[in-house]
C-alpha positions in Angstrom: 237.9 24.6 62.1 238.1 26.0 58.6 237.6 22.6 57.4 234.9 21.7 59.8 233.2 25.1 58.5 233.6 24.2 55.0 232.1 21.0 55.4 229.1 22.2 57.0 228.6 24.7 54.5 229.0 21.9 51.7 226.3 19.8 53.7 224.1 22.9 54.1 224.1 23.2 50.2 223.9 20.0 49.5 220.8 19.5 51.9 219.2 22.6 50.2 219.7 21.0 46.8 218.1 17.8 47.8 215.3 19.8 49.4 214.9 22.0 45.8 214.8 18.4 44.2 212.1 17.0 46.1 209.8 20.1 45.3 206.8 18.7 43.2 205.3 20.2 40.4 202.6 19.3 38.1 203.5 18.2 34.7 201.8 16.9 31.7 202.7 14.9 28.7 201.6 16.6 25.6 199.1 14.3 23.3 197.6 15.3 20.1 193.8 16.1 20.3 190.9 17.0 18.0 190.2 21.1 18.6 187.8 23.4 17.4 188.8 27.0 17.2 186.5 29.9 16.3 188.2 32.1 13.7 186.7 35.7 14.5 186.2 38.5 12.1 184.5 42.0 12.5 181.4 42.2 10.6 179.1 45.1 9.8 175.1 44.3 9.8 172.4 45.3 7.5 168.9 44.5 7.0 167.8 42.2 4.0 167.0 45.4 2.2 166.8 49.2 3.3 164.1 51.0 1.1 164.4 54.8 1.1 160.8 56.3 1.2 160.6 59.3 -1.3 157.6 61.1 -2.6 157.2 61.0 -6.3 155.3 64.3 -6.3 155.7 67.6 -4.9 153.8 68.8 -1.9 153.2 69.8 1.9 153.3 66.9 4.3 149.8 66.7 6.2 149.8 63.3 8.0 152.7 61.3 9.5 150.8 58.0 10.3 153.8 56.2 12.0 156.5 56.8 14.3 160.2 56.2 14.1 161.0 52.4 15.2 157.5 51.5 14.3 157.1 47.8 12.9 155.1 48.4 9.4 153.5 45.8 6.9 153.7 46.0 3.2 151.1 48.3 1.8 150.2 50.3 5.1 150.1 54.2 5.0 153.0 55.9 6.2 152.5 59.5 4.9 149.7 61.7 3.6 150.5 64.8 1.4 148.2 67.7 0.9 146.1 66.6 -2.2 144.0 69.9 -2.7 146.0 70.9 -5.7 145.8 67.3 -7.2 142.0 67.3 -6.7 141.8 70.6 -8.7 143.7 69.3 -11.4 141.5 66.2 -11.6 138.5 68.4 -11.9 139.8 70.5 -14.6 141.1 67.2 -16.5 137.6 66.1 -16.1 136.1 69.4 -17.6 138.7 69.0 -20.6 137.5 65.3 -21.3 134.0 66.2 -21.3 134.7 69.0 -23.7 136.8 66.9 -26.0 134.0 64.2 -25.9 131.5 66.6 -27.0 133.8 67.8 -29.9 134.0 64.2 -30.9 130.2 63.9 -31.0 130.0 67.0 -33.0 132.7 65.8 -35.5 130.7 62.4 -35.8 127.5 64.1 -36.9 129.5 66.3 -39.2 131.0 62.9 -41.0 127.5 61.5 -41.1 126.1 64.7 -42.9 129.1 64.5 -45.2 128.5 61.1 -46.2 125.0 61.7 -46.8 125.6 64.8 -49.1 128.1 62.7 -50.9 125.8 59.9 -51.6 123.3 62.5 -53.2 126.5 63.9 -54.8 125.6 67.1 -53.4 129.4 67.9 -52.2 132.5 66.3 -53.4 134.4 63.5 -51.5 137.0 66.3 -50.6 134.2 67.3 -48.0 133.8 63.8 -46.8 137.8 63.4 -46.3 137.8 66.5 -44.5 135.0 65.8 -42.0 136.7 62.1 -41.4 140.2 63.9 -40.7 138.5 66.5 -38.4 136.8 63.3 -36.3 140.2 61.7 -35.9 141.7 64.9 -34.5 138.7 65.2 -32.2 139.4 61.6 -31.0 143.0 62.4 -30.6 142.4 65.4 -28.5 139.8 63.2 -26.3 142.4 60.7 -25.7 145.0 63.2 -24.6 142.3 64.6 -22.3 141.8 61.4 -20.7 145.2 60.6 -20.3 145.5 63.9 -18.5 142.8 62.9 -16.3 144.3 59.6 -15.7 147.4 61.2 -14.7 145.7 63.6 -12.6 144.2 60.9 -10.7 147.6 58.7 -10.4 149.1 62.1 -8.9 146.4 62.3 -6.2 146.9 58.6 -5.2 150.5 59.4 -4.9 149.7 61.7 -1.9 149.1 58.7 -0.1 152.8 57.3 0.8 152.6 53.3 1.5 155.2 50.9 2.6 156.9 48.6 -0.1 157.7 46.0 2.2 157.3 44.7 6.0 160.4 46.2 8.0 161.3 48.9 10.8 160.9 52.4 10.2 164.0 54.5 10.8 164.5 58.1 11.3 161.8 60.6 10.3 163.8 64.1 9.3 160.4 66.1 8.4 157.3 67.3 10.6 154.0 68.1 9.2 153.9 71.1 7.0 157.3 70.5 5.3 157.3 71.0 1.4 158.8 67.9 0.4 159.7 66.3 -3.3 161.2 63.3 -4.8 164.5 65.4 -5.1 164.4 66.6 -1.4 168.1 65.7 0.1 166.7 63.2 2.8 164.1 60.7 2.3 161.0 60.6 4.3 162.2 57.7 6.1 163.8 54.3 5.7 162.2 51.1 6.0 164.5 48.3 7.0 163.4 44.5 6.2 165.3 42.9 9.2 163.4 39.6 9.4 167.0 38.3 8.2 170.4 40.1 8.9 173.2 40.0 6.6 176.8 40.1 8.2 179.4 41.5 5.9 182.9 40.7 6.8 186.4 40.0 4.9 189.5 37.9 5.3 193.0 38.5 3.9 194.4 36.7 0.8 196.3 34.1 3.4 193.0 33.6 5.5 191.0 33.1 2.2 193.1 30.4 0.6 193.0 28.5 4.1 189.4 28.8 4.0 189.2 27.4 0.5 191.6 24.5 1.3 190.0 23.7 4.4 186.5 22.3 3.7 185.7 19.9 1.2 183.7 20.2 -1.9 184.6 20.5 -5.4 183.2 24.2 -6.1 183.1 27.2 -3.8 179.3 26.6 -3.5 179.6 23.0 -2.3 182.2 24.3 0.3 179.8 26.7 1.7 177.0 24.4 1.8 179.2 21.6 3.9 180.4 24.4 6.4 179.2 24.4 9.8 177.1 27.1 10.9 178.2 30.3 12.1 177.9 32.2 15.5 177.7 35.6 15.9 179.0 37.9 19.0 177.0 40.8 19.4 178.3 44.4 20.4 177.6 43.7 24.3 179.6 40.4 24.1 176.7 38.4 24.1 176.3 35.1 22.0 173.3 35.6 19.2 171.2 32.6 19.9 170.3 32.1 16.0 173.0 30.5 13.9 173.9 31.7 10.3 175.5 30.6 7.2 177.9 32.1 4.5 175.4 33.0 1.4 178.2 34.7 -0.8 181.9 35.5 -1.4 183.2 38.2 -3.7 184.7 36.9 -7.2 187.7 39.0 -6.6 190.1 40.2 -4.0 190.0 43.9 -3.3 193.1 45.3 -4.8 193.6 47.9 -2.2 193.4 45.9 1.0 194.1 42.5 -0.4 191.0 41.1 1.2 187.9 38.9 0.1 184.4 39.8 1.3 181.7 37.6 2.7 178.3 37.8 3.2 176.4 35.8 6.1 172.7 35.7 6.9 171.6 35.0 10.2 167.5 34.7 10.9 166.3 37.6 13.1 162.5 36.6 14.2 162.5 38.9 17.3 163.9 41.6 15.2 166.7 41.6 18.1 169.5 42.8 15.3 168.9 46.1 13.7 170.4 47.4 10.4 173.8 49.4 10.9 175.1 47.5 13.8 178.2 45.9 14.2 179.1 42.3 15.5 182.0 39.7 15.4 181.6 36.4 13.1 182.9 33.0 14.6 183.7 30.6 11.7 184.4 27.2 13.6 187.6 25.2 12.4 188.1 21.7 13.2 192.0 20.8 13.7 193.2 17.2 13.6 196.2 16.3 16.1 196.4 19.5 17.3 198.8 20.5 20.4 197.1 22.0 22.9 198.9 23.9 25.8 197.1 25.4 29.0 197.7 29.3 28.8 198.5 29.1 32.7 201.2 26.7 31.6 203.1 29.7 29.6 204.8 32.7 30.1 205.7 35.7 27.9 209.1 37.7 27.6 209.4 40.4 25.3 206.5 39.2 23.2 207.7 35.8 22.9 205.9 32.7 24.4 207.7 30.1 26.4 206.9 26.9 28.3 209.0 24.9 30.5 210.1 21.5 29.3 210.9 18.8 31.7 213.8 16.5 31.1 214.1 12.6 32.2 216.5 13.7 35.1 213.6 16.4 36.3 215.5 19.4 34.9 213.7 21.9 33.3 214.4 24.3 30.2 212.7 26.9 28.6 211.3 26.6 25.1 209.9 29.3 22.8 206.8 28.1 21.5 204.7 29.7 18.2 200.6 29.6 19.0 197.6 30.5 17.0 195.9 34.0 17.5 192.8 31.9 18.3 192.9 29.5 21.2 190.5 26.8 22.6 189.2 27.6 25.9 191.9 28.5 28.0 194.5 26.6 25.8 196.8 27.8 23.2 197.0 25.8 20.1 200.8 25.3 19.5 202.2 25.3 15.9 206.0 25.1 16.6 208.6 24.8 19.6 206.8 21.4 21.1 206.1 18.0 19.9 203.8 15.3 21.0 205.3 13.4 23.7 207.1 16.3 25.5 206.4 17.1 29.2 205.7 20.4 30.4 205.3 22.2 33.8 201.6 23.1 34.2 201.4 24.8 37.5 203.7 27.0 39.4 205.2 28.4 36.2 206.5 31.9 37.9 208.1 29.8 40.8 210.5 27.9 38.8 213.6 28.8 36.9 215.9 27.9 34.1 217.9 24.4 35.1 215.8 23.9 38.0 215.7 20.2 39.3 212.1 19.2 40.0 210.1 16.1 41.1 207.5 15.8 38.6 203.8 15.1 39.5 202.1 13.8 36.3 198.7 15.2 35.6 196.3 13.5 33.3 196.2 15.7 30.3 192.4 14.6 29.6 191.3 15.7 33.0 193.2 18.9 32.6 191.9 19.6 29.3 188.3 19.1 30.5 188.8 21.5 33.5 190.0 24.7 31.5 187.9 24.2 28.1 
């Protein structure tokens, strides 16, 4: 009986093992692929120019002719200050100018009189020179009066505040009746030219060196010109429809952060992006002979990622892999741990275990990649 029971148990274990061996699992042979990954960097967004609007003179705010968020054109009137004081200054300067002009006329008459008397030898040349100097003084006084008049007119023109460029109006902290000047803490508003948007981002030194070596070109500018266009991911996760280009790279690395600063430019014809926002820059990078592993074919233990490799006899063994932080669709780009020609389990990873015997069911790598990219 003991021998019989032992034989039955042995046959049952053998049957269970055979049953386990017969269980099919989808596997694929890793083959090198050409892949494009998008390196992502947080970016801050600014308009092409942000111009603070400040008055050149002191005065009470009389009119606000635009509203926050208004789209304005260059030369458009934004604000108007009370100009009564400056109008009075003009009238006073005009009176001074007329008085100075009259004094010039009198001095010219005195000079002609002196010239006539000198010709008749009634008075000396000293009287003639004195008359000439008096005329020059009056002419100088007239020039000063005219300059004060022109300055008064200029100050009056400063009561009309116009936009220096096309753009969008920002916050308006003042209200009608506020006393403002060029020394006020806050500007009247800010006009942002957002016809194009600058995206500022940075790379660490290692990424910067890889970036420089990756693209062809003798100079940095040639490399930038030959780069593929960039994508911009907005704060809500949507892809901005217009592509951008990197325009400039800082000449030195930031000694505090060890990073290089970049500036990319994106067209903004519909004013969708506003100055002061944030986004994510996506820089495409082509990788030749990349080994791609589907994410579902991997599992993670204590921060390490693994795949199950399949041996020739169907036995599976775990292998740790290293992957890039940025993947391709639903695939990881493997940099170490597996090689071209290796076979891995791609489905049912959670139901298998180390040293388990399986029946491989080959899956076309191309069809699998197309379905998960």
